[in-house]
C-alpha positions as CSV (number, residue, x, y, z in Angstrom):
1,X,0.0,0.0,0.0
2,X,1.4,3.4,-0.9
3,X,2.4,5.9,1.9
4,X,-0.3,8.3,2.9
5,X,1.6,11.5,2.3
6,X,0.5,15.0,3.5
7,X,0.6,18.1,1.3
8,X,0.9,21.6,2.8
9,X,0.5,25.1,1.4
10,X,0.5,28.6,2.9
11,X,-2.6,30.6,2.1
12,X,-1.9,34.3,1.6
13,X,-5.1,36.2,2.4
14,X,-6.2,39.0,0.1
15,X,-6.1,41.4,3.1
16,X,-2.6,40.3,4.2
17,X,-0.9,43.6,3.5
18,X,-3.9,45.6,5.0
19,X,-3.5,43.9,8.4
20,X,-2.3,46.4,11.1
21,X,0.5,44.1,12.2
22,X,1.9,44.0,8.6
23,X,1.3,47.7,7.9
24,X,3.2,48.7,11.0
25,X,6.0,46.2,10.2
26,X,6.4,47.6,6.7
27,X,6.7,51.2,7.9
28,X,9.8,50.2,10.0
29,X,13.3,50.5,8.5
30,X,13.9,47.3,6.4
31,X,10.3,46.4,7.1
32,X,9.7,44.8,3.7
33,X,12.6,42.5,4.4
34,X,11.1,41.7,7.8
35,X,7.8,40.7,6.1
36,X,9.7,38.3,3.9
37,X,11.4,36.8,7.0
38,X,8.0,36.4,8.6
39,X,6.6,34.6,5.6
40,X,9.7,32.3,5.4
41,X,9.2,31.5,9.1
42,X,5.6,30.5,8.4
43,X,6.7,28.2,5.6
44,X,9.2,26.5,7.9
45,X,6.6,26.1,10.7
46,X,3.5,25.2,8.7
47,X,4.1,21.4,8.8
48,X,4.5,21.5,12.6
49,X,1.4,23.6,13.5
50,X,3.4,26.8,13.8
51,X,6.2,25.4,16.0
52,X,9.9,25.9,15.1
53,X,12.1,23.5,17.2
54,X,15.8,23.7,17.9
55,X,17.6,20.8,16.2
56,X,21.1,21.4,17.6
57,X,22.6,22.4,14.3
58,X,23.4,26.0,15.3
59,X,24.9,27.2,18.6
60,X,21.4,28.3,19.7
61,X,17.8,28.6,18.4
62,X,18.5,32.1,16.9
63,X,21.6,31.1,15.0
64,X,19.9,27.9,13.7
65,X,16.9,30.0,12.5
66,X,19.1,32.4,10.7
67,X,20.8,29.5,8.8
68,X,17.4,28.1,7.8
69,X,16.1,31.5,6.7
70,X,19.3,32.5,5.0
71,X,18.7,36.1,6.1
72,X,21.0,38.7,7.9
73,X,21.1,38.5,11.7
74,X,19.8,42.1,12.2
75,X,16.7,41.5,10.1
76,X,15.9,38.2,11.8
77,X,16.3,39.7,15.3
78,X,14.2,42.7,14.3
79,X,11.4,40.5,13.0
80,X,11.4,38.2,16.0
81,X,11.3,41.2,18.5
82,X,8.5,42.8,16.6
83,X,6.4,39.7,16.2
84,X,6.8,38.8,19.9
85,X,5.8,42.3,20.9
86,X,2.8,42.2,18.6
87,X,1.6,38.9,20.2
88,X,2.1,36.9,17.0
89,X,5.1,34.9,18.2
90,X,5.9,33.1,21.5
91,X,9.6,32.4,22.2
92,X,11.6,30.1,24.4
93,X,15.2,28.9,24.4
94,X,14.5,25.9,22.2
95,X,11.2,26.7,20.5
96,X,9.4,29.5,18.7
97,X,5.7,29.3,18.1
98,X,3.8,31.3,15.5
99,X,0.3,31.8,16.8
100,X,-2.8,31.2,14.8
101,X,-0.8,29.8,11.9
102,X,-3.5,27.1,11.4
103,X,-5.7,29.8,10.0
104,X,-3.5,30.2,6.9
105,X,-2.3,26.7,6.3
106,X,-4.0,24.3,4.0
107,X,-3.2,20.5,3.9
108,X,-4.6,17.2,2.8
109,X,-3.5,13.6,2.5
110,X,-3.5,11.1,-0.3
111,X,-6.7,9.5,1.1
112,X,-8.4,12.9,1.3
113,X,-7.6,13.5,-2.4
114,X,-9.0,10.1,-3.2
115,X,-12.2,10.8,-1.3
116,X,-12.7,14.2,-3.0
117,X,-11.9,12.8,-6.4
118,X,-14.3,9.8,-5.9
119,X,-17.1,12.0,-4.7
120,X,-16.6,14.4,-7.6
121,X,-16.7,11.6,-10.2
122,X,-19.3,9.3,-8.5
123,X,-22.3,10.7,-10.3
124,X,-20.4,10.5,-13.6
125,X,-19.4,6.9,-13.0
126,X,-23.0,6.0,-12.2
127,X,-24.3,7.7,-15.4
128,X,-21.6,5.8,-17.4
129,X,-22.6,2.5,-15.9
130,X,-26.3,3.1,-16.8
131,X,-25.3,4.1,-20.3
132,X,-23.1,1.0,-20.8
133,X,-26.0,-1.3,-19.6
134,X,-28.6,0.4,-21.8
135,X,-26.4,0.2,-24.8
136,X,-25.7,-3.4,-24.1
137,X,-29.4,-4.3,-24.0
138,X,-30.1,-2.4,-27.2
139,X,-27.2,-4.0,-29.0
140,X,-28.3,-7.5,-27.8
141,X,-31.8,-7.0,-29.1
142,X,-30.5,-6.1,-32.5
143,X,-28.2,-9.1,-32.6
144,X,-31.1,-11.4,-31.6
145,X,-33.0,-10.3,-34.7
146,X,-30.1,-10.9,-37.0
147,X,-28.0,-13.8,-35.6
148,X,-28.5,-17.2,-34.1
149,X,-28.8,-18.1,-30.4
150,X,-25.1,-18.9,-30.0
151,X,-24.0,-15.4,-31.1
152,X,-26.7,-13.9,-28.8
153,X,-25.5,-15.7,-25.8
154,X,-21.9,-14.7,-26.4
155,X,-22.9,-11.1,-26.6
156,X,-24.8,-11.3,-23.4
157,X,-21.8,-12.9,-21.6
158,X,-19.5,-10.1,-22.8
159,X,-21.9,-7.4,-21.7
160,X,-22.5,-9.1,-18.3
161,X,-18.7,-9.5,-17.7
162,X,-18.1,-5.8,-18.5
163,X,-20.9,-4.7,-16.2
164,X,-19.7,-7.0,-13.3
165,X,-16.2,-5.7,-13.6
166,X,-17.4,-2.1,-13.4
167,X,-19.6,-2.9,-10.4
168,X,-16.7,-4.7,-8.7
169,X,-14.5,-1.7,-9.2
170,X,-17.1,0.6,-7.8
171,X,-17.6,-1.7,-4.8
172,X,-13.9,-1.6,-3.9
173,X,-13.9,2.2,-4.1
174,X,-17.0,2.4,-1.8
175,X,-15.3,0.1,0.7
176,X,-12.2,2.3,0.7
177,X,-14.4,5.5,1.2
178,X,-16.1,3.9,4.1
179,X,-12.8,3.1,5.7
180,X,-11.7,6.7,5.3
181,X,-14.9,7.9,6.9
182,X,-14.4,5.6,9.9
183,X,-10.9,6.8,10.3
184,X,-12.1,10.4,10.3
185,X,-14.7,9.6,13.0
186,X,-12.0,8.0,15.2
187,X,-9.8,11.0,14.6
188,X,-12.6,13.4,15.6
189,X,-13.3,11.4,18.7
190,X,-9.6,11.4,19.7
191,X,-9.4,15.2,19.2
192,X,-12.5,15.8,21.3
193,X,-11.0,13.6,24.1
194,X,-7.7,15.7,24.0
195,X,-9.7,18.9,24.1
196,X,-11.7,17.9,27.2
197,X,-8.5,16.6,28.9
198,X,-6.7,19.9,28.3
199,X,-9.7,21.9,29.6
200,X,-9.8,19.8,32.8
201,X,-6.0,20.3,33.3
202,X,-6.4,24.1,33.0
203,X,-9.5,24.2,35.2
204,X,-11.6,26.0,32.7
205,X,-15.1,27.0,33.7
206,X,-18.3,25.7,32.0
207,X,-18.7,29.0,30.1
208,X,-15.1,29.0,29.0
209,X,-15.3,25.3,27.7
210,X,-18.5,26.2,25.8
211,X,-16.9,29.3,24.2
212,X,-13.8,27.3,23.2
213,X,-15.9,24.4,21.9
214,X,-17.9,26.8,19.8
215,X,-14.7,28.3,18.4
216,X,-13.4,24.9,17.5
217,X,-16.7,24.1,15.7
218,X,-16.4,27.4,13.9
219,X,-12.9,26.6,12.7
220,X,-13.9,23.1,11.7
221,X,-16.6,24.5,9.4
222,X,-13.9,26.5,7.7
223,X,-11.8,23.3,7.3
224,X,-9.2,24.7,9.7
225,X,-9.4,22.2,12.6
226,X,-6.7,22.2,15.3
227,X,-4.3,19.4,15.7
228,X,-3.0,18.3,19.1
229,X,-0.1,20.7,19.3
230,X,-2.0,23.6,17.9
231,X,-4.9,22.9,20.3
232,X,-2.6,22.8,23.3
233,X,-1.0,26.1,22.2
234,X,-4.4,27.7,21.8
235,X,-5.7,26.6,25.2
236,X,-2.5,27.7,27.0
237,X,-2.8,31.0,25.3
238,X,-6.4,31.3,26.5
239,X,-5.4,30.3,30.0
240,X,-2.7,33.0,30.0
241,X,-5.0,35.7,28.8
242,X,-7.7,34.6,31.2
243,X,-5.4,35.0,34.2
244,X,-4.3,38.4,33.0
245,X,-7.5,39.9,31.7
246,X,-10.3,37.8,33.1
247,X,-12.6,35.1,31.7
248,X,-15.3,37.4,30.4
249,X,-12.8,39.5,28.3
250,X,-11.4,36.3,26.7
251,X,-14.9,34.9,25.9
252,X,-15.9,38.2,24.4
253,X,-12.8,38.2,22.2
254,X,-13.8,34.7,20.9
255,X,-17.4,35.7,20.3
256,X,-16.3,38.9,18.5
257,X,-14.1,36.9,16.2
258,X,-16.9,34.5,15.2
259,X,-19.5,37.2,14.9
260,X,-17.2,39.2,12.5
261,X,-16.3,36.0,10.6
262,X,-12.6,36.5,11.4
263,X,-10.0,33.8,10.7
264,X,-8.4,34.2,14.1
265,X,-9.0,35.7,17.5
266,X,-7.7,39.3,17.9
267,X,-6.1,39.8,21.3
268,X,-4.9,43.3,20.8
269,X,-8.0,44.8,22.3
270,X,-7.4,43.0,25.6
271,X,-4.4,45.2,26.3
272,X,-6.7,48.2,26.7
273,X,-8.5,46.5,29.6
274,X,-7.4,46.6,33.2
275,X,-5.9,43.6,34.8
276,X,-8.2,41.5,36.9
277,X,-7.6,41.4,40.7
278,X,-8.4,38.0,42.1
279,X,-10.4,38.2,45.3
280,X,-9.5,35.9,48.1
281,X,-12.6,36.3,50.2
282,X,-14.6,33.3,51.5
283,X,-17.5,34.2,49.2
284,X,-15.2,34.2,46.2
285,X,-13.7,30.9,47.2
286,X,-17.2,29.4,47.5
287,X,-18.0,30.7,44.1
288,X,-14.9,29.2,42.6
289,X,-15.7,25.8,44.2
290,X,-19.2,26.0,42.7
291,X,-17.9,26.9,39.3
292,X,-15.4,24.0,39.5
293,X,-18.2,21.5,40.2
294,X,-20.2,22.9,37.3
295,X,-17.2,22.6,35.0
296,X,-16.6,18.9,36.1
297,X,-20.3,18.1,35.5
298,X,-20.2,19.7,32.1
299,X,-17.0,17.9,31.2
300,X,-18.6,14.6,32.2
301,X,-21.7,15.4,30.1
302,X,-19.5,16.2,27.0
303,X,-17.5,13.0,27.4
304,X,-20.6,11.0,27.5
305,X,-22.1,12.7,24.5
306,X,-18.8,12.1,22.5
307,X,-18.8,8.4,23.6
308,X,-15.7,8.9,25.7
309,X,-17.2,8.1,29.1
C-alpha cells in the first residue's frame, strides 16, 4: 500500500498587507525584508502547527533559524522582536511558536484526495454504468434479430462481464471510502478527548469550555481544525489571557471573532482593559468551588455525548 503523504501550502489572504500588524512592520526600516522573514518562518513552521524547534545544528535557536532562513542576523532579530511584541510569536530557548498559523495553512492527505476525487466523479461513473448497460441491452436486441442463439449468448456474456467488472471496481472504491470515513470519525473522537483533557487540566469553567468548543466548531466549518499541538498552544494562550484579563474578556474576544467571521482571535483589544484582581474572600472561594463543580459536571456530560465516558 502506498504511503499516505501529506501536502501543505501557505494561504496568503487578500487582506494580508492591510493587516495592522503587517502595515506597521512595513513602515519600519527594512520592514519589507522583515515581512519576507515572517513569511519564510511560516513556511518553515506550517508542517508542525506553527512550532519551530531547535535541532542542535546551530549554537542556539537564533543562529539555527538564521541558517534556515538565509537572512541577515539584524533582520531576523528585528522581525522576532516585533512579532513577539505584537503577540504573533511566542519564544523560548529551544522553541518558537507562530500563533494562529493554522488559519493560513492548507493541507490534505492522499486519502483525502482520493475521497474528494471519488465523490466528484461518483455521479459521472453511475451515469456511465447506466449508459453501458442500456447500450448493451439495445445491441443485444439487434443481434437477436439478426443472428443465431449462440451469437446472442456470447454477446450477453461479454456485456455481463463488463458490467460485473465495473460494479466490482465501484464496490472496492465504496469500501475504501467507508474506511476513510471511519478513520475520520475515530480521529474526531480522539481530538475531542484531548480537548476535554486539556480543559480539565487548565481548570476552565463551563462558560469557557462552551466558548472554546464553539470556536473549534467554527474553525472546523472553515476546514481549519486544530491538531493536538495547535490545540494545546491555543488553550495555553487562552489560559494565560484569562489569568491576565479575566474570563469574560477572553470569551468576548472569541465571540467577537466569530460574529465578524474573522479567521483568528484578535487579542490586541485586551491590552486596553485593566488587569483582573483575584479576590480571596470566603465568598469568592465558595463561588470558585461552585464553578469548578459545574465545570466537572459539564465535562462529564460532554465526554458521555462524545462516547468517551
